[in-house]
N, C-alpha and C positions, 0 to 999 in steps of 0.2 A: 678451431674456428670459433670466433667470438659470436655470442648470441646478443643481438641488439634489438630490444623491443622499441617500438615507435610510439611516440605520443604526438599527435597532430592537434594543433590548437586553433580554435576559432572562438572569439569572444571569451578567452580565458578558460574555455572548456575543452575536455578531451573528446575529440571526434574522429570519425573515419569517413573517407569518401570512397566512391567507386570510380576507378579510372580517372581520378582527379577532378571529377565533376562536382562542383560545389552544391548543385541541386540535390545530390544524393547524400548530403550530410546526415550523419547519425551521431547523436551525442551519447557517449558511453559513460562519462563521469564528469560531474561539474567541478571536480577537484583533482587536477593533474598531479598534485603533490602526493595525494593518497595512492594514486596509481603507481607513481614512481617508487614509493616506499614498498609497495607490495612486490614490485620487481626486485628491489634490493633484498628484501627478506627471503626471496627465492634463490639468492646467491648470484644474481645477475649484477654485473659491474658496469655495463655500458648502456647508454640510452641515446636514441635518435629523436630529437625534438624538431618538429617542423612548424614554423609560424605561418599558417595558411592565410591569416589576415595580411601578414607581411608580404607573402608571395603575390597577393592581389594588389597591394598598395605600392609595391616596389621599394619598401623600406621597412626596417625592423619595427614591429609593433608589440609583440607579446614578450618583451624582455623581462618584465616583472615576474611572469610565470617561470621563465628560465631561472631567474635569480632565486625564487622560492625553492625550486627543485634542487638547485645547486647548494643552497645553504642548509636544506633539511635532509639531504642524502649525501652519500659519498660517491654517487654514480659519476662516471666520466661521460660527459654529455657532448654529443656533436649536434650542432644547431644550424638550421638552414631555413630558407624561406624569405625571399625578398631582400637579401643582403646585397646592396648595390654600391655602397660608398665606404670610404675608409672610416667614416664616423659610425656607420652601421656595424662594421667589424669591431671597432673599439668598444661599442656598447655591448655587443655579444660576448666578447671576452671578459669585459669588466663585470658582466652579469653572471659569469661562471661557466661559460662554454669552454670545454677542453679543446674542441676542434670546431671549425665551421665548414659548411658545405656550400660551395658556389656552383650554381648551374647555369642559369640564364646569363649571368655576368661573364662567364667564361666564353660564351658565344658572342655576346653583344658588345662587350668591352674588355677584350682580352688583355689590353695594356694594364688595366687596373688589376685584373685577376693575377696576371704574371707578377705584378709588383707585390701583391699579397704573398705569393709563393716565396719570393725573394726576401720579403720583410719578416715573415713569420715562420718560414720553413715548411718542409714537406710533412712534418708530423702534425701540424696545426691546420693545414688547408686541405680539404677533400674536394676532389672534382666530382660534381654531380652530373652523371651522364644519363639523363632520362631520355628514353627513346621509344619510338613507335615505328614498326617495320624497319628497324635498324637505322632510322634517321633521328637525329637529336631533336628533341622538343624543348621549347622554352616558354617563359612567361606563364608559369603555373599550368603548363602543358596545353595552353590555348593555341600556340603556334608551333608548326613543324618546320624545321629548317632543311636545307639541302645537305647538311653535314652528316656523313656516315659515322656511326658510333665507333667502329674499331679504329679508323684513321684518326678520329678526334681524340680518342684516349691515347693512342700512340704518340700523337703530336704533343700532348700535355705531359706525357711521361718523359719525353725528351726535354721538356722545360722544367722538370724537377718534381712533378707530381708523383706521389707514392700511392696514396689512397684514392680509390675510385668507388663511388656508389653508383651502381647501374640499375635503374628501374625500367622494366619493360611495362610501359603504360597499359598495353592491351591486357596485361595480367593483373594489374594493380587492383586489389580489393575484390577480385573475382573468386578467390579461394579455389582455383583450378590448377594449382601447381606453378612453380617458377619456370623461367626460360633456361633450362639446362643447356640446350644447344648453343644459345647465344653466349652464355657464360663460358662454356668450353672454348668457343671460337675466340672470345676476347683473351682468355688466358693463354691460348696457343699463339695468338698473333701479337699480343702486347705483353710479352713475358716480362716478369719483374715487378708488375704492379700488385698492390694488395687490393683485391677485388671484393667488394661487399655486395652480395646479391640482395635484391629488393623487389618485392612485387609478386603476388600470387601464392606465397607460402600457404599451404592448406592443411598439411598434416606432419606429424613428427617424423615419419620415414623419409621425408625430403631433406631433412637436416644432414644425416650422414652422407647422402648422395652429393649434396653441395660441398661438404667437407672433402669428399673423395676427389671431386674434380679440381679442387684447389682454391675454393673461395676462402678468403681470410676472415670474412664475417658474413652474417645474414641478418637482415632487418625483418622483424616479424611484427605485423600490426593486427589486422582484422582476425587472423587465426587465433590470436590470444583472446581478443575481446569477444569473439563468438564461441570461445571454449572448444575450438577444434584442436588446439594444442594447449595443454595445461601448464601452469607454472611448475608443477611437480615434475612433469616430463622435461621441461627445460633445465630444471635443477639436476635431474638425472643425467641429461646430456652433458652439462658442464662438468659434472663430477667424474664422468666416465670417458672423457676424451683422452 
C-alpha cells in the first residue's frame, strides 16, 4: 500500500482544514517545498497536493508551488483542486504533476472528464469520489449531490478509471479514524479499482488495517502535521511491507 502524504495549499502555504471548512484553516508551514523534502527524506515517493484556492475559484491557481515541489524533489505528485478545463489540466501536467484528480468535474461535466480519461489514460487521471453519508459532494464540499458513491465509482470504472481517491468528509481532519466499512464496501462492490483511502487517519495502527482490506494507497494529512504519526513510523511501514 502506497503512503501518500497530503499538502493542501492556500496562498502558497501548507495548511489543513477540518471537514473541508475554510474557516478552520491552520497554517503548518509557509514553505511547502520544505515539507515535501522532509517526506522524501523519509523514503516516501508519493505526494497528494490540493490547490484549495483553485477548488474555490474553479480553476488552477497554485501551479507555481506544484512546479517548485516537482523540480526540487523526485516525488510523484498527484494534483487536484479546481481543475475544470483542458487548459487547467495542461498547466498541471506541465508544472510537474504525475497524475491529476478530478472530483466536481466528474459530476458536473462528465463529457470533459471522460475525454481526459481517453486522452491521458487511466494511469494519469484519478477519480475523486468525496462523499458524505455515501453521497458524492462537489465544489469544495459545499454541495451534496444525489449520486451514491458506490454506483458513481462503478460507473467510472466502466469508463476506464483505475485510481479512485475516496474521502469521507465527515472524517476529514477529525483524527478519529478512517471509514473502514465504506472502503470495504467499495472494494467488494467495485472490484478491480485501485482505491486510495483519505480522511480521518489518526494513528499508525490504521495503516496495516487499510492495507489488509485492500486499499492501494492511503492519504495522510493532519495526523502527520499534528505528530500523531511520525515520519519514522511511515518509513518503517514502507520498508516492512
